[in-house]
TORKOL-4160 file (C-alpha; in steps of 0.2 Angstrom, whole numbers, padded with zeros to 4 digits, m for minus):
383
<pt num="1" X="m0128" Y="0111" Z="m0030"/>
<pt num="2" X="m0132" Y="0105" Z="m0012"/>
<pt num="3" X="m0150" Y="0108" Z="m0005"/>
<pt num="4" X="m0148" Y="0119" Z="0010"/>
<pt num="5" X="m0163" Y="0110" Z="0018"/>
<pt num="6" X="m0155" Y="0093" Z="0017"/>
<pt num="7" X="m0137" Y="0098" Z="0019"/>
<pt num="8" X="m0126" Y="0082" Z="0024"/>
<pt num="9" X="m0117" Y="0082" Z="0040"/>
<pt num="10" X="m0104" Y="0069" Z="0034"/>
<pt num="11" X="m0091" Y="0071" Z="0021"/>
<pt num="12" X="m0078" Y="0059" Z="0013"/>
<pt num="13" X="m0062" Y="0066" Z="0005"/>
<pt num="14" X="m0053" Y="0054" Z="m0007"/>
<pt num="15" X="m0034" Y="0056" Z="m0007"/>
<pt num="16" X="m0028" Y="0045" Z="m0021"/>
<pt num="17" X="m0009" Y="0044" Z="m0017"/>
<pt num="18" X="0000" Y="0028" Z="m0012"/>
<pt num="19" X="0019" Y="0023" Z="m0012"/>
<pt num="20" X="0014" Y="0008" Z="m0022"/>
<pt num="21" X="m0001" Y="m0003" Z="m0027"/>
<pt num="22" X="m0004" Y="m0019" Z="m0017"/>
<pt num="23" X="m0008" Y="m0034" Z="m0027"/>
<pt num="24" X="m0025" Y="m0036" Z="m0021"/>
<pt num="25" X="m0030" Y="m0018" Z="m0022"/>
<pt num="26" X="m0043" Y="m0011" Z="m0035"/>
<pt num="27" X="m0046" Y="0006" Z="m0026"/>
<pt num="28" X="m0045" Y="0023" Z="m0035"/>
<pt num="29" X="m0026" Y="0028" Z="m0033"/>
<pt num="30" X="m0010" Y="0033" Z="m0041"/>
<pt num="31" X="0006" Y="0025" Z="m0035"/>
<pt num="32" X="0023" Y="0034" Z="m0037"/>
<pt num="33" X="0015" Y="0050" Z="m0044"/>
<pt num="34" X="0019" Y="0063" Z="m0030"/>
<pt num="35" X="0021" Y="0075" Z="m0044"/>
<pt num="36" X="0002" Y="0076" Z="m0045"/>
<pt num="37" X="m0001" Y="0082" Z="m0027"/>
<pt num="38" X="0000" Y="0100" Z="m0030"/>
<pt num="39" X="m0013" Y="0099" Z="m0044"/>
<pt num="40" X="m0024" Y="0087" Z="m0034"/>
<pt num="41" X="m0025" Y="0100" Z="m0019"/>
<pt num="42" X="m0029" Y="0114" Z="m0031"/>
<pt num="43" X="m0043" Y="0103" Z="m0039"/>
<pt num="44" X="m0050" Y="0098" Z="m0022"/>
<pt num="45" X="m0051" Y="0117" Z="m0017"/>
<pt num="46" X="m0060" Y="0120" Z="m0034"/>
<pt num="47" X="m0072" Y="0106" Z="m0031"/>
<pt num="48" X="m0076" Y="0112" Z="m0014"/>
<pt num="49" X="m0082" Y="0129" Z="m0021"/>
<pt num="50" X="m0098" Y="0121" Z="m0027"/>
<pt num="51" X="m0103" Y="0120" Z="m0008"/>
<pt num="52" X="m0115" Y="0134" Z="m0004"/>
<pt num="53" X="m0107" Y="0140" Z="0011"/>
<pt num="54" X="m0098" Y="0130" Z="0025"/>
<pt num="55" X="m0105" Y="0113" Z="0030"/>
<pt num="56" X="m0107" Y="0109" Z="0048"/>
<pt num="57" X="m0100" Y="0091" Z="0050"/>
<pt num="58" X="m0103" Y="0078" Z="0063"/>
<pt num="59" X="m0090" Y="0067" Z="0054"/>
<pt num="60" X="m0076" Y="0070" Z="0041"/>
<pt num="61" X="m0066" Y="0055" Z="0034"/>
<pt num="62" X="m0051" Y="0056" Z="0023"/>
<pt num="63" X="m0048" Y="0040" Z="0014"/>
<pt num="64" X="m0038" Y="0033" Z="m0001"/>
<pt num="65" X="m0026" Y="0029" Z="m0007"/>
<pt num="66" X="m0016" Y="0034" Z="0008"/>
<pt num="67" X="m0020" Y="0051" Z="0015"/>
<pt num="68" X="m0005" Y="0049" Z="0027"/>
<pt num="69" X="0007" Y="0048" Z="0011"/>
<pt num="70" X="0005" Y="0067" Z="0010"/>
<pt num="71" X="0016" Y="0069" Z="0025"/>
<pt num="72" X="0014" Y="0082" Z="0039"/>
<pt num="73" X="0016" Y="0097" Z="0027"/>
<pt num="74" X="0004" Y="0089" Z="0014"/>
<pt num="75" X="m0009" Y="0085" Z="0027"/>
<pt num="76" X="m0008" Y="0102" Z="0034"/>
<pt num="77" X="m0011" Y="0110" Z="0017"/>
<pt num="78" X="m0026" Y="0099" Z="0013"/>
<pt num="79" X="m0035" Y="0103" Z="0030"/>
<pt num="80" X="m0031" Y="0122" Z="0026"/>
<pt num="81" X="m0040" Y="0120" Z="0009"/>
<pt num="82" X="m0055" Y="0110" Z="0017"/>
<pt num="83" X="m0056" Y="0122" Z="0032"/>
<pt num="84" X="m0066" Y="0136" Z="0024"/>
<pt num="85" X="m0080" Y="0125" Z="0018"/>
<pt num="86" X="m0080" Y="0110" Z="0030"/>
<pt num="87" X="m0083" Y="0114" Z="0048"/>
<pt num="88" X="m0083" Y="0100" Z="0060"/>
<pt num="89" X="m0094" Y="0104" Z="0075"/>
<pt num="90" X="m0088" Y="0102" Z="0093"/>
<pt num="91" X="m0086" Y="0083" Z="0097"/>
<pt num="92" X="m0086" Y="0079" Z="0078"/>
<pt num="93" X="m0076" Y="0063" Z="0073"/>
<pt num="94" X="m0062" Y="0067" Z="0061"/>
<pt num="95" X="m0054" Y="0052" Z="0053"/>
<pt num="96" X="m0038" Y="0049" Z="0043"/>
<pt num="97" X="m0032" Y="0033" Z="0035"/>
<pt num="98" X="m0014" Y="0030" Z="0037"/>
<pt num="99" X="0000" Y="0018" Z="0032"/>
<pt num="100" X="0010" Y="0012" Z="0047"/>
<pt num="101" X="0026" Y="0018" Z="0038"/>
<pt num="102" X="0020" Y="0036" Z="0037"/>
<pt num="103" X="0016" Y="0038" Z="0056"/>
<pt num="104" X="0030" Y="0048" Z="0063"/>
<pt num="105" X="0031" Y="0060" Z="0078"/>
<pt num="106" X="0029" Y="0075" Z="0065"/>
<pt num="107" X="0014" Y="0067" Z="0057"/>
<pt num="108" X="0006" Y="0064" Z="0074"/>
<pt num="109" X="0009" Y="0083" Z="0078"/>
<pt num="110" X="0001" Y="0088" Z="0062"/>
<pt num="111" X="m0014" Y="0077" Z="0063"/>
<pt num="112" X="m0018" Y="0084" Z="0081"/>
<pt num="113" X="m0015" Y="0102" Z="0075"/>
<pt num="114" X="m0028" Y="0099" Z="0061"/>
<pt num="115" X="m0041" Y="0092" Z="0073"/>
<pt num="116" X="m0040" Y="0074" Z="0068"/>
<pt num="117" X="m0048" Y="0063" Z="0082"/>
<pt num="118" X="m0047" Y="0045" Z="0074"/>
<pt num="119" X="m0034" Y="0036" Z="0064"/>
<pt num="120" X="m0038" Y="0021" Z="0054"/>
<pt num="121" X="m0022" Y="0011" Z="0052"/>
<pt num="122" X="m0019" Y="m0001" Z="0037"/>
<pt num="123" X="m0010" Y="m0014" Z="0046"/>
<pt num="124" X="m0018" Y="m0029" Z="0038"/>
<pt num="125" X="m0008" Y="m0041" Z="0048"/>
<pt num="126" X="0006" Y="m0042" Z="0062"/>
<pt num="127" X="0014" Y="m0057" Z="0053"/>
<pt num="128" X="0029" Y="m0054" Z="0042"/>
<pt num="129" X="0025" Y="m0069" Z="0030"/>
<pt num="130" X="0007" Y="m0063" Z="0028"/>
<pt num="131" X="0012" Y="m0045" Z="0025"/>
<pt num="132" X="0024" Y="m0051" Z="0011"/>
<pt num="133" X="0011" Y="m0061" Z="0003"/>
<pt num="134" X="m0001" Y="m0046" Z="0003"/>
<pt num="135" X="0012" Y="m0036" Z="m0005"/>
<pt num="136" X="0013" Y="m0023" Z="0009"/>
<pt num="137" X="0028" Y="m0012" Z="0011"/>
<pt num="138" X="0028" Y="m0012" Z="0030"/>
<pt num="139" X="0032" Y="m0025" Z="0044"/>
<pt num="140" X="0024" Y="m0030" Z="0060"/>
<pt num="141" X="0036" Y="m0019" Z="0070"/>
<pt num="142" X="0030" Y="m0004" Z="0060"/>
<pt num="143" X="0012" Y="m0007" Z="0065"/>
<pt num="144" X="0017" Y="m0008" Z="0083"/>
<pt num="145" X="0027" Y="0008" Z="0082"/>
<pt num="146" X="0013" Y="0017" Z="0074"/>
<pt num="147" X="0001" Y="0012" Z="0087"/>
<pt num="148" X="0013" Y="0017" Z="0101"/>
<pt num="149" X="0014" Y="0034" Z="0094"/>
<pt num="150" X="m0005" Y="0037" Z="0090"/>
<pt num="151" X="m0013" Y="0030" Z="0106"/>
<pt num="152" X="m0003" Y="0040" Z="0119"/>
<pt num="153" X="m0007" Y="0056" Z="0108"/>
<pt num="154" X="m0025" Y="0053" Z="0111"/>
<pt num="155" X="m0032" Y="0047" Z="0095"/>
<pt num="156" X="m0045" Y="0034" Z="0093"/>
<pt num="157" X="m0035" Y="0020" Z="0083"/>
<pt num="158" X="m0043" Y="0008" Z="0072"/>
<pt num="159" X="m0033" Y="m0007" Z="0065"/>
<pt num="160" X="m0037" Y="m0015" Z="0048"/>
<pt num="161" X="m0034" Y="m0034" Z="0048"/>
<pt num="162" X="m0036" Y="m0045" Z="0033"/>
<pt num="163" X="m0040" Y="m0064" Z="0033"/>
<pt num="164" X="m0040" Y="m0077" Z="0019"/>
<pt num="165" X="m0023" Y="m0071" Z="0012"/>
<pt num="166" X="m0015" Y="m0085" Z="0001"/>
<pt num="167" X="m0007" Y="m0097" Z="0012"/>
<pt num="168" X="m0013" Y="m0090" Z="0028"/>
<pt num="169" X="m0017" Y="m0102" Z="0041"/>
<pt num="170" X="m0031" Y="m0101" Z="0054"/>
<pt num="171" X="m0017" Y="m0101" Z="0068"/>
<pt num="172" X="m0009" Y="m0086" Z="0059"/>
<pt num="173" X="m0026" Y="m0076" Z="0060"/>
<pt num="174" X="m0028" Y="m0081" Z="0078"/>
<pt num="175" X="m0011" Y="m0074" Z="0082"/>
<pt num="176" X="m0015" Y="m0058" Z="0072"/>
<pt num="177" X="m0031" Y="m0056" Z="0082"/>
<pt num="178" X="m0022" Y="m0058" Z="0099"/>
<pt num="179" X="m0008" Y="m0046" Z="0094"/>
<pt num="180" X="m0021" Y="m0033" Z="0089"/>
<pt num="181" X="m0029" Y="m0035" Z="0106"/>
<pt num="182" X="m0013" Y="m0033" Z="0114"/>
<pt num="183" X="m0009" Y="m0017" Z="0105"/>
<pt num="184" X="m0023" Y="m0008" Z="0114"/>
<pt num="185" X="m0032" Y="m0001" Z="0099"/>
<pt num="186" X="m0051" Y="0004" Z="0101"/>
<pt num="187" X="m0057" Y="m0003" Z="0085"/>
<pt num="188" X="m0053" Y="m0017" Z="0073"/>
<pt num="189" X="m0060" Y="m0020" Z="0056"/>
<pt num="190" X="m0058" Y="m0038" Z="0049"/>
<pt num="191" X="m0059" Y="m0040" Z="0030"/>
<pt num="192" X="m0058" Y="m0056" Z="0020"/>
<pt num="193" X="m0047" Y="m0055" Z="0005"/>
<pt num="194" X="m0058" Y="m0053" Z="m0011"/>
<pt num="195" X="m0051" Y="m0057" Z="m0028"/>
<pt num="196" X="m0055" Y="m0041" Z="m0038"/>
<pt num="197" X="m0055" Y="m0042" Z="m0057"/>
<pt num="198" X="m0041" Y="m0034" Z="m0065"/>
<pt num="199" X="m0029" Y="m0034" Z="m0050"/>
<pt num="200" X="m0012" Y="m0042" Z="m0049"/>
<pt num="201" X="m0019" Y="m0056" Z="m0037"/>
<pt num="202" X="m0033" Y="m0060" Z="m0049"/>
<pt num="203" X="m0020" Y="m0062" Z="m0063"/>
<pt num="204" X="m0009" Y="m0073" Z="m0053"/>
<pt num="205" X="m0024" Y="m0084" Z="m0047"/>
<pt num="206" X="m0028" Y="m0087" Z="m0066"/>
<pt num="207" X="m0011" Y="m0092" Z="m0069"/>
<pt num="208" X="m0011" Y="m0104" Z="m0054"/>
<pt num="209" X="0002" Y="m0094" Z="m0045"/>
<pt num="210" X="m0009" Y="m0090" Z="m0030"/>
<pt num="211" X="m0023" Y="m0100" Z="m0023"/>
<pt num="212" X="m0038" Y="m0094" Z="m0012"/>
<pt num="213" X="m0041" Y="m0101" Z="0005"/>
<pt num="214" X="m0054" Y="m0115" Z="0006"/>
<pt num="215" X="m0071" Y="m0109" Z="0011"/>
<pt num="216" X="m0072" Y="m0119" Z="0027"/>
<pt num="217" X="m0055" Y="m0111" Z="0033"/>
<pt num="218" X="m0061" Y="m0094" Z="0028"/>
<pt num="219" X="m0077" Y="m0096" Z="0038"/>
<pt num="220" X="m0067" Y="m0103" Z="0053"/>
<pt num="221" X="m0056" Y="m0087" Z="0052"/>
<pt num="222" X="m0071" Y="m0076" Z="0053"/>
<pt num="223" X="m0078" Y="m0085" Z="0068"/>
<pt num="224" X="m0061" Y="m0084" Z="0076"/>
<pt num="225" X="m0062" Y="m0065" Z="0074"/>
<pt num="226" X="m0079" Y="m0064" Z="0082"/>
<pt num="227" X="m0074" Y="m0076" Z="0097"/>
<pt num="228" X="m0057" Y="m0068" Z="0101"/>
<pt num="229" X="m0062" Y="m0050" Z="0099"/>
<pt num="230" X="m0079" Y="m0051" Z="0109"/>
<pt num="231" X="m0069" Y="m0060" Z="0122"/>
<pt num="232" X="m0057" Y="m0045" Z="0123"/>
<pt num="233" X="m0072" Y="m0033" Z="0126"/>
<pt num="234" X="m0075" Y="m0028" Z="0108"/>
<pt num="235" X="m0093" Y="m0026" Z="0102"/>
<pt num="236" X="m0096" Y="m0034" Z="0085"/>
<pt num="237" X="m0107" Y="m0020" Z="0079"/>
<pt num="238" X="m0106" Y="m0023" Z="0060"/>
<pt num="239" X="m0102" Y="m0038" Z="0049"/>
<pt num="240" X="m0083" Y="m0033" Z="0048"/>
<pt num="241" X="m0081" Y="m0021" Z="0062"/>
<pt num="242" X="m0078" Y="m0022" Z="0081"/>
<pt num="243" X="m0076" Y="m0008" Z="0094"/>
<pt num="244" X="m0073" Y="m0005" Z="0112"/>
<pt num="245" X="m0086" Y="0005" Z="0121"/>
<pt num="246" X="m0087" Y="0022" Z="0113"/>
<pt num="247" X="m0076" Y="0017" Z="0099"/>
<pt num="248" X="m0088" Y="0014" Z="0084"/>
<pt num="249" X="m0084" Y="0023" Z="0068"/>
<pt num="250" X="m0097" Y="0036" Z="0067"/>
<pt num="251" X="m0094" Y="0040" Z="0049"/>
<pt num="252" X="m0097" Y="0023" Z="0044"/>
<pt num="253" X="m0113" Y="0023" Z="0054"/>
<pt num="254" X="m0119" Y="0038" Z="0044"/>
<pt num="255" X="m0117" Y="0027" Z="0028"/>
<pt num="256" X="m0126" Y="0012" Z="0036"/>
<pt num="257" X="m0140" Y="0024" Z="0042"/>
<pt num="258" X="m0142" Y="0029" Z="0024"/>
<pt num="259" X="m0140" Y="0048" Z="0029"/>
<pt num="260" X="m0135" Y="0060" Z="0015"/>
<pt num="261" X="m0116" Y="0063" Z="0014"/>
<pt num="262" X="m0105" Y="0073" Z="0003"/>
<pt num="263" X="m0089" Y="0068" Z="m0005"/>
<pt num="264" X="m0074" Y="0076" Z="m0014"/>
<pt num="265" X="m0059" Y="0069" Z="m0024"/>
<pt num="266" X="m0057" Y="0056" Z="m0038"/>
<pt num="267" X="m0069" Y="0041" Z="m0037"/>
<pt num="268" X="m0078" Y="0048" Z="m0022"/>
<pt num="269" X="m0096" Y="0045" Z="m0021"/>
<pt num="270" X="m0109" Y="0057" Z="m0013"/>
<pt num="271" X="m0127" Y="0052" Z="m0008"/>
<pt num="272" X="m0143" Y="0062" Z="m0006"/>
<pt num="273" X="m0154" Y="0048" Z="0000"/>
<pt num="274" X="m0159" Y="0042" Z="m0017"/>
<pt num="275" X="m0146" Y="0046" Z="m0029"/>
<pt num="276" X="m0127" Y="0041" Z="m0028"/>
<pt num="277" X="m0116" Y="0051" Z="m0039"/>
<pt num="278" X="m0098" Y="0045" Z="m0041"/>
<pt num="279" X="m0084" Y="0056" Z="m0047"/>
<pt num="280" X="m0073" Y="0050" Z="m0061"/>
<pt num="281" X="m0061" Y="0037" Z="m0055"/>
<pt num="282" X="m0046" Y="0042" Z="m0065"/>
<pt num="283" X="m0036" Y="0055" Z="m0054"/>
<pt num="284" X="m0030" Y="0064" Z="m0070"/>
<pt num="285" X="m0046" Y="0065" Z="m0078"/>
<pt num="286" X="m0055" Y="0071" Z="m0063"/>
<pt num="287" X="m0042" Y="0084" Z="m0060"/>
<pt num="288" X="m0043" Y="0090" Z="m0078"/>
<pt num="289" X="m0062" Y="0091" Z="m0078"/>
<pt num="290" X="m0063" Y="0100" Z="m0061"/>
<pt num="291" X="m0050" Y="0113" Z="m0066"/>
<pt num="292" X="m0059" Y="0115" Z="m0083"/>
<pt num="293" X="m0076" Y="0118" Z="m0075"/>
<pt num="294" X="m0082" Y="0103" Z="m0084"/>
<pt num="295" X="m0094" Y="0089" Z="m0077"/>
<pt num="296" X="m0083" Y="0077" Z="m0067"/>
<pt num="297" X="m0096" Y="0064" Z="m0063"/>
<pt num="298" X="m0091" Y="0047" Z="m0069"/>
<pt num="299" X="m0107" Y="0038" Z="m0064"/>
<pt num="300" X="m0125" Y="0042" Z="m0057"/>
<pt num="301" X="m0136" Y="0029" Z="m0049"/>
<pt num="302" X="m0153" Y="0036" Z="m0047"/>
<pt num="303" X="m0164" Y="0024" Z="m0037"/>
<pt num="304" X="m0182" Y="0022" Z="m0036"/>
<pt num="305" X="m0190" Y="0024" Z="m0018"/>
<pt num="306" X="m0192" Y="0005" Z="m0017"/>
<pt num="307" X="m0174" Y="0002" Z="m0023"/>
<pt num="308" X="m0168" Y="0014" Z="m0010"/>
<pt num="309" X="m0178" Y="0006" Z="0004"/>
<pt num="310" X="m0171" Y="m0011" Z="m0001"/>
<pt num="311" X="m0153" Y="m0005" Z="0000"/>
<pt num="312" X="m0157" Y="0002" Z="0017"/>
<pt num="313" X="m0162" Y="m0016" Z="0022"/>
<pt num="314" X="m0146" Y="m0023" Z="0016"/>
<pt num="315" X="m0135" Y="m0010" Z="0026"/>
<pt num="316" X="m0147" Y="m0012" Z="0041"/>
<pt num="317" X="m0145" Y="m0031" Z="0042"/>
<pt num="318" X="m0126" Y="m0029" Z="0041"/>
<pt num="319" X="m0127" Y="m0021" Z="0058"/>
<pt num="320" X="m0129" Y="m0031" Z="0074"/>
<pt num="321" X="m0143" Y="m0020" Z="0079"/>
<pt num="322" X="m0153" Y="m0025" Z="0064"/>
<pt num="323" X="m0169" Y="m0016" Z="0058"/>
<pt num="324" X="m0183" Y="m0010" Z="0068"/>
<pt num="325" X="m0200" Y="m0010" Z="0058"/>
<pt num="326" X="m0206" Y="0006" Z="0065"/>
<pt num="327" X="m0190" Y="0016" Z="0062"/>
<pt num="328" X="m0188" Y="0008" Z="0045"/>
<pt num="329" X="m0206" Y="0013" Z="0040"/>
<pt num="330" X="m0203" Y="0031" Z="0046"/>
<pt num="331" X="m0186" Y="0032" Z="0036"/>
<pt num="332" X="m0191" Y="0024" Z="0020"/>
<pt num="333" X="m0210" Y="0025" Z="0019"/>
<pt num="334" X="m0211" Y="0006" Z="0016"/>
<pt num="335" X="m0217" Y="m0008" Z="0027"/>
<pt num="336" X="m0202" Y="m0020" Z="0030"/>
<pt num="337" X="m0213" Y="m0036" Z="0028"/>
<pt num="338" X="m0221" Y="m0030" Z="0012"/>
<pt num="339" X="m0204" Y="m0030" Z="0004"/>
<pt num="340" X="m0196" Y="m0045" Z="0011"/>
<pt num="341" X="m0209" Y="m0056" Z="0020"/>
<pt num="342" X="m0205" Y="m0072" Z="0010"/>
<pt num="343" X="m0185" Y="m0072" Z="0012"/>
<pt num="344" X="m0187" Y="m0066" Z="0030"/>
<pt num="345" X="m0198" Y="m0081" Z="0035"/>
<pt num="346" X="m0185" Y="m0092" Z="0026"/>
<pt num="347" X="m0171" Y="m0085" Z="0036"/>
<pt num="348" X="m0180" Y="m0086" Z="0053"/>
<pt num="349" X="m0184" Y="m0104" Z="0050"/>
<pt num="350" X="m0166" Y="m0108" Z="0045"/>
<pt num="351" X="m0159" Y="m0099" Z="0060"/>
<pt num="352" X="m0152" Y="m0085" Z="0051"/>
<pt num="353" X="m0162" Y="m0071" Z="0059"/>
<pt num="354" X="m0173" Y="m0067" Z="0074"/>
<pt num="355" X="m0188" Y="m0057" Z="0076"/>
<pt num="356" X="m0195" Y="m0049" Z="0092"/>
<pt num="357" X="m0210" Y="m0042" Z="0084"/>
<pt num="358" X="m0202" Y="m0025" Z="0079"/>
<pt num="359" X="m0184" Y="m0028" Z="0077"/>
<pt num="360" X="m0176" Y="m0040" Z="0066"/>
<pt num="361" X="m0158" Y="m0046" Z="0067"/>
<pt num="362" X="m0147" Y="m0058" Z="0058"/>
<pt num="363" X="m0140" Y="m0071" Z="0070"/>
<pt num="364" X="m0122" Y="m0076" Z="0071"/>
<pt num="365" X="m0125" Y="m0089" Z="0057"/>
<pt num="366" X="m0134" Y="m0076" Z="0047"/>
<pt num="367" X="m0119" Y="m0064" Z="0048"/>
<pt num="368" X="m0108" Y="m0078" Z="0043"/>
<pt num="369" X="m0117" Y="m0081" Z="0026"/>
<pt num="370" X="m0124" Y="m0063" Z="0024"/>
<pt num="371" X="m0117" Y="m0060" Z="0007"/>
<pt num="372" X="m0128" Y="m0074" Z="0001"/>
<pt num="373" X="m0144" Y="m0066" Z="0007"/>
<pt num="374" X="m0144" Y="m0050" Z="m0002"/>
<pt num="375" X="m0150" Y="m0055" Z="m0019"/>
<pt num="376" X="m0167" Y="m0059" Z="m0012"/>
<pt num="377" X="m0168" Y="m0042" Z="m0003"/>
<pt num="378" X="m0162" Y="m0032" Z="m0018"/>
<pt num="379" X="m0174" Y="m0040" Z="m0030"/>
<pt num="380" X="m0190" Y="m0029" Z="m0032"/>
<pt num="381" X="m0205" Y="m0039" Z="m0029"/>
<pt num="382" X="m0196" Y="m0052" Z="m0018"/>
<pt num="383" X="m0208" Y="m0049" Z="m0004"/>
């Protein structure tokens, strides 16, 4: 049960449905199971009943899966179910993830009617060959058509791009970035392909059918993203995220600020500032447990105060703004230098971080190698 004194102002809702599963994807989803939609919607409504009254929200995010796969009628039904318990305040950010193929004039009308303000478009590339390699079911023209429908309708549009796809060249990534800029979107997220265990891509790599991009090329792709997007007026405000002025994703900023958030749906994770509770990842198991009134949590990660502070350091350093010592102490109860003085000194000497006396930031080089830094931060006693 939520504590009324610390009620979260951000909510994530997981919509697990997709047309098909891409070869690199290990997300919680069901493909080709539209027969489960009605039961899913009923279960979401039942899970929401545990909220003690309506939550006033600054951000609401529908992710997946592919929420847009529900179509205009399904999206409208879902928002009708959410409405009595989740109340976005004036000026709130309401985001929905979408597949380019799902974006139609009717869907645009439905999203506007439901109060959606931001659409995150899973484009991944604007190159036909790269999209085929990534096992996507849309083409470059579908991405352009979707953006051309969404931007004039007044949505803030974010475009996902993927780098380091098998066989992808640096020139192809540069062309993708230039094409994304030309579309006129307000936000771009650039993700390097990760080879997740258990995915079709991982299996094909083990068989020698797919080969990862070499590390120097992968790095050059990331640097190209920074250079081209910053030159086009995008702010590189987080390791993977770039925004035009006013276009930052406020929902993700709530995560990176370690503010409490609620979450609903299979595989969705909620956070109260210290404990992260993740719903069961299996859509059918989650539905069965919710509808039976049983415990539907799949995993509970209760952190100590120091562990929570160290996690706050990691997400803080992922942001270009970095970490202010005074603000960190007020939020966590810990002194930043007491936790990471040794690795921080090493980073500064190596040119991976800067320190102005209060605020510590990763440099561009630090951002490029950031994943290699976190082990020292998360290890209790590392300071």
